[in-house]
C-alpha positions as CSV (number, residue, x, y, z in Angstrom):
1,M,90.9,-1.6,-25.9
2,T,91.9,0.4,-22.8
3,S,93.2,3.4,-21.6
4,T,96.2,4.5,-20.1
5,A,96.8,5.5,-16.5
6,P,97.3,9.5,-18.2
7,E,93.9,9.3,-19.9
8,S,92.2,8.0,-16.9
9,A,93.4,11.0,-14.8
10,T,90.6,13.6,-13.8
11,R,89.9,16.2,-11.3
12,Q,86.4,14.9,-11.0
13,P,86.4,12.9,-8.3
14,P,85.0,9.2,-7.7
15,V,81.8,10.4,-4.9
16,R,79.9,12.6,-7.0
17,R,78.1,15.8,-5.7
18,L,74.2,15.6,-5.9
19,P,73.3,19.1,-7.3
20,L,70.1,20.9,-6.7
21,S,70.1,23.7,-9.0
22,G,67.5,23.1,-11.9
23,V,65.6,20.2,-10.4
24,L,62.3,22.0,-10.3
25,R,62.6,24.2,-13.6
26,V,59.6,24.3,-15.4
27,N,60.7,23.2,-18.9
28,R,59.0,23.4,-22.6
29,P,56.7,20.8,-23.0
30,S,57.0,17.7,-25.4
31,D,56.1,18.5,-29.0
32,I,53.6,15.8,-28.4
33,W,52.7,15.8,-25.4
34,F,48.8,16.4,-26.3
35,K,49.2,12.4,-28.0
36,P,49.2,10.5,-24.4
37,A,47.1,13.3,-22.8
38,T,44.0,12.6,-25.0
39,S,44.8,9.2,-25.7
40,V,44.6,8.0,-21.8
41,A,41.7,10.3,-21.1
42,V,39.8,9.1,-23.9
43,A,40.6,5.3,-23.0
44,V,39.8,5.8,-19.5
45,A,36.4,7.2,-20.5
46,L,35.8,4.4,-22.5
47,V,36.4,1.7,-20.0
48,L,34.6,3.7,-17.0
49,A,31.7,4.2,-18.9
50,P,30.0,0.7,-19.1
51,L,30.9,0.6,-15.4
52,L,28.6,3.6,-15.0
53,L,25.8,2.5,-17.2
54,T,25.6,-0.7,-15.3
55,G,26.2,0.0,-11.6
56,R,29.5,-1.7,-11.4
57,T,31.9,0.6,-10.6
58,G,33.9,-1.2,-7.9
59,L,35.5,-2.7,-11.0
60,A,37.1,0.2,-12.1
61,M,40.6,-1.5,-10.0
62,Y,40.6,-4.0,-13.1
63,V,39.9,-1.3,-16.0
64,M,41.8,1.2,-15.6
65,P,45.1,-0.7,-15.7
66,G,44.5,-1.1,-19.4
67,A,43.3,2.0,-20.1
68,F,46.8,3.4,-18.9
69,C,48.2,1.0,-22.0
70,A,47.3,4.1,-23.6
71,L,50.1,6.0,-22.1
72,Y,53.0,4.0,-24.4
73,A,54.8,4.1,-27.3
74,H,53.0,7.5,-29.1
75,H,57.2,8.2,-30.3
76,L,57.2,5.2,-32.6
77,P,55.7,4.6,-36.2
78,Y,53.0,2.9,-36.2
79,A,54.2,-0.3,-37.8
80,A,56.3,-0.6,-34.5
81,R,53.8,1.1,-32.7
82,V,51.8,-1.9,-32.9
83,R,54.3,-4.4,-31.5
84,A,55.3,-2.3,-29.0
85,T,51.7,-1.6,-27.7
86,A,51.0,-5.4,-27.9
87,G,53.9,-5.9,-26.0
88,V,52.4,-3.7,-23.2
89,V,49.2,-4.6,-23.2
90,A,50.6,-8.6,-22.7
91,G,53.1,-7.2,-19.6
92,M,50.2,-5.2,-18.0
93,T,47.8,-8.2,-18.5
94,A,50.4,-10.6,-16.8
95,S,51.4,-8.3,-13.9
96,M,47.8,-8.1,-12.9
97,G,47.5,-12.0,-13.3
98,A,50.5,-12.2,-10.9
99,A,49.4,-9.6,-8.6
100,L,45.9,-11.1,-8.6
101,L,46.9,-14.7,-7.7
102,G,49.4,-13.2,-5.1
103,A,46.7,-11.5,-3.4
104,A,44.1,-14.7,-3.9
105,L,47.3,-16.8,-2.3
106,V,49.1,-14.7,0.4
107,D,47.5,-13.0,3.7
108,D,50.9,-11.7,5.1
109,V,51.5,-8.2,4.0
110,P,55.3,-8.8,4.6
111,V,55.3,-11.2,2.5
112,L,53.4,-9.6,0.0
113,I,55.7,-6.7,-0.1
114,A,58.2,-9.0,-0.8
115,L,56.4,-10.2,-3.9
116,A,55.6,-6.4,-4.9
117,A,59.4,-5.5,-4.8
118,L,60.1,-8.7,-6.7
119,L,57.9,-7.9,-9.9
120,A,59.0,-4.2,-9.7
121,G,62.6,-5.6,-10.2
122,V,61.2,-7.6,-13.0
123,Q,59.2,-5.0,-14.9
124,K,61.8,-2.3,-14.5
125,A,64.6,-4.9,-16.2
126,V,61.9,-5.8,-19.0
127,C,60.9,-1.5,-19.8
128,D,64.9,-1.0,-19.7
129,A,65.9,-4.4,-22.1
130,T,62.9,-3.4,-24.4
131,R,63.4,0.7,-24.1
132,I,59.6,1.1,-24.4
133,G,60.0,4.6,-23.0
134,P,58.0,7.0,-20.8
135,P,56.2,6.2,-18.4
136,G,58.0,2.9,-18.2
137,H,57.9,0.5,-15.2
138,T,56.4,3.0,-13.1
139,I,52.8,2.3,-14.4
140,L,53.1,-1.5,-14.0
141,V,54.4,-1.3,-10.4
142,F,51.4,1.1,-9.5
143,V,48.9,-1.2,-11.0
144,S,50.5,-4.4,-9.6
145,S,51.6,-3.1,-6.2
146,G,48.0,-1.7,-5.3
147,T,46.4,-5.0,-6.6
148,L,48.5,-7.2,-4.2
149,F,46.9,-5.6,-1.5
150,L,43.4,-6.3,-2.6
151,P,41.1,-8.8,-1.1
152,Q,40.8,-11.2,-4.2
153,R,39.2,-15.1,-4.7
154,L,40.6,-17.4,-7.1
155,S,37.1,-17.5,-8.5
156,D,36.9,-14.3,-9.5
157,I,40.8,-13.8,-10.8
158,P,39.6,-14.7,-14.8
159,F,37.0,-12.4,-14.8
160,H,39.4,-9.3,-13.3
161,L,41.6,-10.3,-15.5
162,A,39.7,-10.8,-18.9
163,L,38.2,-6.7,-17.9
164,T,42.5,-6.0,-17.7
165,L,43.0,-7.4,-21.2
166,G,39.8,-6.1,-22.8
167,A,40.4,-2.5,-21.5
168,G,44.2,-2.9,-22.7
169,V,42.9,-3.8,-25.7
170,V,40.8,-0.4,-26.0
171,G,43.9,1.4,-24.8
172,G,46.0,0.1,-27.3
173,L,43.6,1.0,-30.5
174,V,43.1,4.4,-28.9
175,T,47.1,4.8,-29.2
176,L,46.8,3.4,-32.9
177,A,43.8,5.4,-33.8
178,P,45.7,8.5,-35.4
179,A,47.1,6.1,-37.9
180,L,43.8,6.3,-39.6
181,V,44.3,10.1,-40.6
182,R,48.1,10.5,-40.8
183,R,50.1,7.3,-41.2
184,E,53.3,9.2,-41.5
185,G,52.7,11.4,-38.5
186,P,55.8,10.0,-36.3
187,E,58.3,9.9,-39.2
188,R,57.1,13.7,-39.9
189,R,57.8,14.5,-36.3
190,A,61.2,12.6,-36.2
191,T,62.5,14.5,-39.4
192,A,61.0,18.1,-38.2
193,R,63.2,17.5,-35.0
194,A,66.0,16.6,-37.2
195,L,66.2,19.9,-39.3
196,E,65.1,22.1,-36.3
197,A,68.4,20.5,-34.5
198,A,70.5,20.8,-37.4
199,A,69.6,24.5,-38.0
200,G,70.2,25.2,-34.0
201,F,73.5,23.8,-34.2
202,L,74.4,26.3,-37.4
203,D,73.3,29.1,-35.1
204,A,75.3,28.2,-32.6
205,G,77.7,30.3,-31.1
206,D,80.9,29.4,-28.7
207,E,82.5,26.1,-29.0
208,P,80.7,24.5,-25.6
209,A,77.4,25.5,-27.2
210,R,78.4,24.3,-30.7
211,A,79.0,20.9,-29.0
212,R,76.3,20.7,-27.2
213,A,74.1,21.4,-30.6
214,R,76.4,19.2,-32.5
215,H,75.2,16.2,-30.2
216,A,71.9,17.6,-29.9
217,A,71.6,17.7,-34.0
218,A,73.7,13.9,-33.9
219,S,70.8,12.0,-31.9
220,A,67.9,14.0,-33.7
221,V,69.2,12.8,-36.9
222,H,69.8,9.6,-35.7
223,G,66.8,9.5,-34.2
224,A,64.8,10.2,-37.4
225,W,66.7,7.6,-39.4
226,Q,65.6,4.9,-36.5
227,S,62.0,6.4,-37.2
228,L,62.0,5.9,-40.6
229,S,63.6,2.7,-40.4
230,A,61.1,1.4,-38.5
231,G,58.0,3.1,-40.2
232,G,57.6,-0.3,-42.5
233,R,57.2,0.1,-46.2
234,R,59.1,2.9,-48.0
235,T,56.0,5.2,-49.5
236,P,56.7,8.3,-51.3
237,V,56.0,10.5,-47.9
238,R,59.0,8.6,-46.4
239,R,61.0,8.4,-49.3
240,T,60.5,13.0,-49.4
241,L,61.1,12.3,-45.4
242,E,64.9,10.6,-46.0
243,R,65.9,13.0,-48.5
244,L,65.3,15.9,-45.8
245,V,67.1,13.8,-43.1
246,L,70.2,13.7,-45.7
247,C,69.8,17.5,-46.0
248,A,69.6,17.7,-41.9
249,E,72.7,15.3,-42.2
250,D,74.4,17.5,-44.7
251,A,74.2,20.6,-42.7
252,L,76.3,19.4,-39.7
253,V,79.2,19.7,-41.9
254,A,78.0,23.6,-41.6
255,A,79.7,24.0,-45.3
256,P,79.5,27.3,-47.1
257,G,76.9,27.3,-49.3
258,G,75.0,24.8,-47.9
259,T,71.3,25.1,-46.4
260,G,71.1,27.9,-44.2
261,P,69.2,27.4,-40.6
262,A,66.2,29.5,-42.2
263,R,65.5,27.1,-44.7
264,L,66.1,23.9,-42.6
265,R,63.2,25.5,-40.0
266,A,60.9,26.6,-42.9
267,W,61.3,23.0,-44.1
268,A,60.7,21.5,-40.5
269,R,57.5,23.8,-40.2
270,Q,55.7,22.3,-43.4
271,V,56.8,18.5,-42.3
272,R,55.1,19.5,-39.1
273,G,52.0,20.6,-40.6
274,H,49.4,18.5,-42.4
275,G,50.4,20.2,-46.1
276,P,52.4,18.7,-48.8
277,L,56.2,18.0,-47.7
278,P,58.8,20.4,-49.6
279,E,60.4,19.1,-52.5
280,V,63.7,18.1,-52.4
281,A,65.7,16.8,-55.0
282,V,67.5,13.2,-54.8
283,P,71.8,14.2,-54.6
284,A,73.5,11.7,-57.1
285,G,74.3,8.9,-54.8
286,G,71.5,9.1,-52.6
287,D,69.7,5.8,-53.8
288,A,72.9,4.1,-52.5
289,E,73.5,5.9,-49.7
290,L,69.9,4.9,-48.5
291,L,70.5,1.2,-49.5
292,G,73.4,1.3,-47.4
293,I,71.7,2.8,-44.5
294,D,68.6,0.0,-44.9
295,T,70.9,-2.3,-44.7
296,E,72.5,-1.2,-41.8
297,R,69.3,-0.3,-39.9
298,R,68.2,-4.1,-40.5
299,A,71.2,-5.2,-39.1
300,R,70.4,-3.4,-36.2
301,R,67.3,-4.4,-35.5
302,D,68.0,-8.0,-36.0
303,R,70.8,-7.6,-33.2
304,R,68.3,-5.5,-30.6
305,R,65.6,-8.3,-31.0
306,T,68.3,-10.9,-30.7
307,G,70.3,-9.2,-27.6
308,A,66.9,-7.5,-25.9
309,S,66.7,-10.4,-23.4
310,R,70.6,-10.9,-23.0
311,R,70.7,-7.3,-21.6
312,F,68.8,-8.5,-18.6
313,L,69.1,-12.0,-18.4
314,T,72.7,-13.0,-18.2
315,P,74.5,-12.3,-14.7
316,G,77.0,-9.4,-16.3
317,A,74.0,-7.9,-18.0
318,P,74.4,-3.6,-17.8
319,L,70.7,-3.6,-16.5
320,L,71.0,-5.8,-13.5
321,P,72.1,-3.6,-10.6
322,L,69.2,-1.3,-11.6
323,A,66.8,-4.3,-11.6
324,V,68.3,-5.1,-8.3
325,R,68.4,-1.7,-7.0
326,C,64.9,-1.4,-8.2
327,A,63.6,-4.5,-6.2
328,V,65.8,-3.8,-2.7
329,G,64.6,0.2,-2.9
330,C,61.3,-1.0,-3.0
331,A,61.4,-4.2,-0.7
332,L,62.9,-1.7,2.3
333,A,60.6,1.3,1.4
334,G,57.4,-1.0,1.8
335,Y,58.9,-2.3,5.2
336,A,59.6,1.1,6.3
337,G,56.1,2.2,5.4
338,L,54.5,-0.7,7.2
339,A,56.8,0.1,10.3
340,L,55.3,3.5,10.4
341,G,51.6,1.7,10.6
342,V,50.5,3.3,7.3
343,G,47.3,1.2,5.7
344,H,48.8,1.6,2.4
345,P,52.4,0.4,2.2
346,Y,52.4,-0.3,-1.6
347,W,52.3,3.6,-1.8
348,A,56.2,3.5,-0.4
349,I,56.9,0.8,-2.9
350,V,55.5,2.6,-6.0
351,S,57.5,6.0,-4.5
352,A,60.4,4.1,-4.2
353,A,60.4,2.7,-8.0
354,S,59.1,5.8,-9.3
355,I,62.5,7.8,-8.5
356,Y,65.0,5.0,-10.1
357,Q,66.9,6.3,-12.7
358,A,69.7,5.8,-15.2
359,N,71.9,7.2,-12.3
360,V,72.3,8.0,-8.7
361,T,72.4,12.2,-9.7
362,L,69.1,11.5,-11.6
363,T,67.3,9.6,-9.2
364,W,68.3,11.8,-6.5
365,H,66.5,14.8,-9.1
366,R,63.4,12.4,-9.2
367,V,63.5,12.1,-5.2
368,L,63.1,15.7,-4.9
369,Q,60.2,16.3,-7.8
370,R,58.6,13.3,-6.3
371,T,58.4,14.9,-2.8
372,V,57.3,18.2,-4.0
373,G,54.7,16.7,-6.6
374,N,53.2,14.7,-4.1
375,L,53.0,17.2,-1.4
376,C,51.5,19.6,-3.7
377,G,49.3,16.8,-4.8
378,V,47.7,15.7,-1.3
379,A,46.7,19.5,-1.5
380,V,44.9,19.2,-4.8
381,F,43.2,16.1,-3.8
382,A,42.0,17.7,-0.5
383,A,40.3,20.5,-2.5
384,V,38.7,18.4,-4.8
385,V,37.4,15.0,-3.1
386,P,34.0,17.1,-1.8
387,L,33.4,17.3,-5.6
388,A,34.7,13.6,-6.2
389,R,31.9,12.9,-3.0
390,T,28.9,14.1,-5.0
391,G,28.1,11.3,-7.1
392,I,30.1,8.6,-9.2
393,V,29.9,10.6,-12.7
394,A,31.9,13.2,-10.7
395,L,34.2,10.6,-9.4
396,A,35.1,9.2,-12.8
397,A,35.0,12.7,-14.2
398,L,37.8,13.5,-12.4
399,C,39.6,10.4,-12.9
400,V,39.8,11.5,-16.6
401,A,40.3,14.9,-15.9
402,F,43.9,14.2,-13.9
403,S,44.6,11.6,-16.5
404,F,44.9,14.2,-19.5
405,C,46.5,16.7,-16.5
406,N,48.9,14.3,-15.6
407,E,50.4,14.2,-19.4
408,M,49.9,17.4,-20.3
409,L,52.4,18.7,-17.3
410,I,54.5,15.7,-17.0
411,S,56.6,16.4,-20.0
412,R,57.5,20.2,-18.5
413,N,58.8,18.8,-15.1
414,Y,58.2,15.2,-13.5
415,W,57.3,17.4,-10.2
416,L,54.1,19.0,-12.2
417,G,53.2,15.6,-13.3
418,T,52.8,14.3,-9.9
419,V,50.7,16.9,-8.6
420,S,47.9,15.4,-11.0
421,V,49.2,11.8,-10.5
422,T,48.6,12.0,-6.9
423,P,45.2,13.1,-6.5
424,L,44.3,10.5,-9.2
425,A,45.9,7.8,-7.0
426,L,44.2,8.6,-4.6
427,L,40.6,8.9,-6.4
428,I,40.7,5.8,-7.9
429,T,40.8,4.4,-4.2
430,E,37.4,5.9,-3.7
431,F,36.0,3.5,-6.6
432,G,36.5,0.6,-3.9
433,A,35.9,1.9,-0.1
434,V,35.5,5.3,0.9
435,R,37.8,6.4,3.9
436,P,38.4,9.5,5.9
437,V,40.5,11.9,4.1
438,S,42.8,13.1,6.7
439,E,43.8,9.6,7.1
440,L,44.0,9.2,3.4
441,I,46.5,12.6,3.3
442,T,48.8,11.2,6.1
443,D,49.0,8.0,4.6
444,R,50.1,9.4,1.5
445,V,52.6,11.8,2.9
446,L,54.0,9.4,5.2
447,D,54.7,6.7,2.4
448,T,55.9,9.4,0.1
449,V,58.8,10.3,2.6
450,A,59.4,6.7,3.6
451,G,59.3,5.9,-0.3
452,V,62.1,8.2,-1.3
453,A,64.0,8.2,1.5
454,V,64.5,4.7,1.6
455,G,64.8,4.0,-2.1
456,M,67.0,7.0,-2.5
457,L,69.4,5.4,0.3
458,A,68.8,1.6,-1.5
459,A,70.3,3.7,-4.7
460,V,73.5,5.0,-3.0
461,L,74.5,1.4,-1.3
462,V,73.6,-0.4,-4.5
463,T,76.1,0.8,-6.8
464,S,76.2,0.4,-10.9
465,R,79.6,-0.1,-11.5
466,R,79.3,-1.7,-14.6
467,T,78.2,2.0,-16.3
468,G,82.0,2.3,-16.4
469,G,82.1,-0.8,-18.4
470,R,79.7,0.2,-20.7
471,L,81.4,3.9,-21.2
472,E,84.7,1.5,-22.0
473,R,82.8,-0.4,-24.5
474,A,81.2,2.4,-26.5
475,L,84.5,4.0,-26.4
476,T,85.9,1.0,-28.3
477,A,83.0,0.9,-30.6
478,V,83.1,4.4,-31.6
479,D,87.3,3.9,-32.0
480,L,86.3,1.1,-34.8
481,A,83.5,2.5,-36.3
482,A,85.8,5.9,-36.8
483,G,88.8,3.4,-38.2
484,E,85.8,1.7,-40.7
485,A,84.3,5.0,-42.1
486,E,88.1,6.3,-42.4
487,R,88.8,3.0,-44.8
488,A,85.9,3.3,-46.2
489,L,86.8,7.2,-47.4
490,S,90.3,5.9,-48.7
491,A,89.0,3.4,-50.8
492,V,89.1,4.0,-54.4
493,P,86.8,4.3,-56.0
494,G,84.8,2.8,-52.9
495,S,81.2,2.4,-52.4
496,A,78.4,4.9,-51.3
497,A,76.3,2.7,-49.6
498,E,79.5,1.2,-47.9
499,L,80.1,4.6,-46.5
500,A,76.8,5.6,-45.4
501,G,76.4,2.3,-43.4
502,A,80.0,3.3,-41.9
503,R,79.1,6.7,-41.2
504,H,75.6,6.0,-39.6
505,R,77.0,2.9,-37.7
506,L,79.6,6.0,-36.4
507,T,76.7,8.0,-35.4
508,A,74.9,5.5,-33.6
509,G,78.3,5.0,-31.7
510,L,78.4,8.6,-30.8
511,V,74.9,8.9,-29.3
512,E,75.6,5.9,-27.6
513,L,79.2,6.9,-26.0
514,R,77.7,10.3,-24.7
515,D,74.8,8.6,-23.1
516,A,77.2,6.1,-21.5
517,A,79.4,9.2,-20.5
518,D,76.7,11.3,-18.8
519,T,75.0,8.0,-17.3
520,A,78.6,6.9,-16.1
521,A,79.3,11.0,-14.9
522,G,76.2,11.0,-12.8
523,E,76.5,7.4,-10.9
524,W,77.5,7.3,-7.0
525,W,81.4,5.8,-5.9
526,Q,82.0,5.2,-9.7
527,R,85.6,5.2,-11.1
528,A,87.1,8.4,-12.9
529,L,86.1,9.0,-16.1
530,P,88.9,8.7,-19.0
531,E,87.9,12.0,-20.0
532,E,91.0,12.9,-22.2
533,R,90.4,9.8,-24.5
534,L,86.7,10.5,-24.3
535,L,87.3,13.9,-25.4
536,R,90.0,13.1,-27.9
537,T,87.3,9.9,-29.3
538,E,84.8,12.1,-29.7
539,R,87.0,14.9,-31.6
540,R,88.3,11.9,-33.9
541,A,84.5,10.8,-34.7
542,H,82.9,14.2,-35.5
543,R,85.9,15.4,-38.1
544,T,85.5,11.5,-39.4
545,L,81.8,12.2,-39.8
546,A,82.7,15.6,-41.5
547,A,85.0,14.0,-43.9
548,T,82.0,11.6,-45.0
549,L,79.7,14.3,-45.4
550,R,82.1,16.2,-47.4
551,H,83.3,13.3,-49.3
552,R,79.4,12.7,-50.3
553,A,79.1,16.7,-51.4
554,A,82.1,16.6,-53.3
555,T,80.6,13.5,-55.2
556,V,77.6,14.9,-56.0
557,A,79.2,17.9,-57.4
558,A,81.4,16.0,-59.6
559,T,78.8,14.0,-61.3
560,P,77.7,15.4,-64.7
561,A,74.1,16.2,-65.0
562,G,71.8,13.1,-65.8
563,T,74.2,10.3,-64.7
564,P,72.3,7.7,-63.0
């Protein structure tokens, strides 16, 4: 389905303005910030302790990458986290293997920069395709780029790679350890977010606020269903959580006499706690609805498994321009750093790789945040380096502390996180060789400026016009899903499972549509957005969703007590 010319008309110019407001605003922290922070600190301490005891601290460069695997997958249920963590450890080990091999075989710095940029592009594509989540490709690029420029012998590669793999296993086990005490913790948090978002929608005031709250609530409910479907076997706790998500979903109708925001927030507090879950009755027809949800979720998981590689391997894949943008930007940044005569051109590569987001506007935000954070970070490094050089134990302790502080701060704003990341990256180099502080700081500042400036230039020049195609596909998908839900509503007598599946396909389509629209709106030199069609499609979809929820409520009310 294509939009007509009037529907594509918009006052928004094709060249997007790059805003400055709110870029450095400090936000509320993530509700699980302490989990990656604690995990990476524990993992770093565990892998450094044997090196301290044996006096082999020069090997820290090979075990720290494995410990960084503890940063990933904390948002996933443990059944899915096992698979994701295994993938992260495998990816980290493969990245280190490629970097070690390149360092042993290549002596030419320009060639090493090209290899680092190519690796960065592949890492960006794989992380985006698998949707592994923060910190994404940045840690992988940091590890592989730094390793490429370390002196290496072929005979040492197996041992060094074994260290990375072993440390990665430690990091993965630390990430999975909370399952021993709270098996459904991630699902409980996702359900609590859905309840809180639904309460926020009910409390929203004017129409723009209600529109934002409606999208936030729909996204949270969709995320809760995804978390529950990825959690594995339906335990009694998960069955109760499913009923609570149904209540959050019903609240989006805001029907008179429905669950109020105060009750939803009270349930959310209970769900987040360690005590028993609130007792919520299963509405009539609820089992059939959950069957429809399970069927749809299994189909979607199958499509993701079969389609993940196609998302970045095929020539027309929408993620390909982002990977090319990352590779080109990293290469140009590395050569710019080399031209400036700094001793660490890979820092420029990492700076460029870290700024690339879904569109140019978000990339611009990251440029400003990275620059401010790194400049503050080198000042922190200058303050703590005298303490770090008092002994190897002090150096290791500072690395553990900054690993924790990074995750504590980064969810408030990226620039705050880089205030900790910068001294951590500089302190890690102290395990191998000690260099003058002024030289390290100068190199870091020059590489940061070169990396973000050249990286931003590459983001502007390497455009991603496929974001418009993604928006068009999302519009078509929502139109089709809305039509399917409308047909399910009109069916007599109709199937509760079929209607549930249609409704959740429509919810997933709406979440994808809003994400696609936001991404396209922030891209550079992008064609005008079909704003009228977008508004019309979202309005139809929300009304259809409300109709399906009212239909369920009416069915429940009309079902005699005791009917199975």
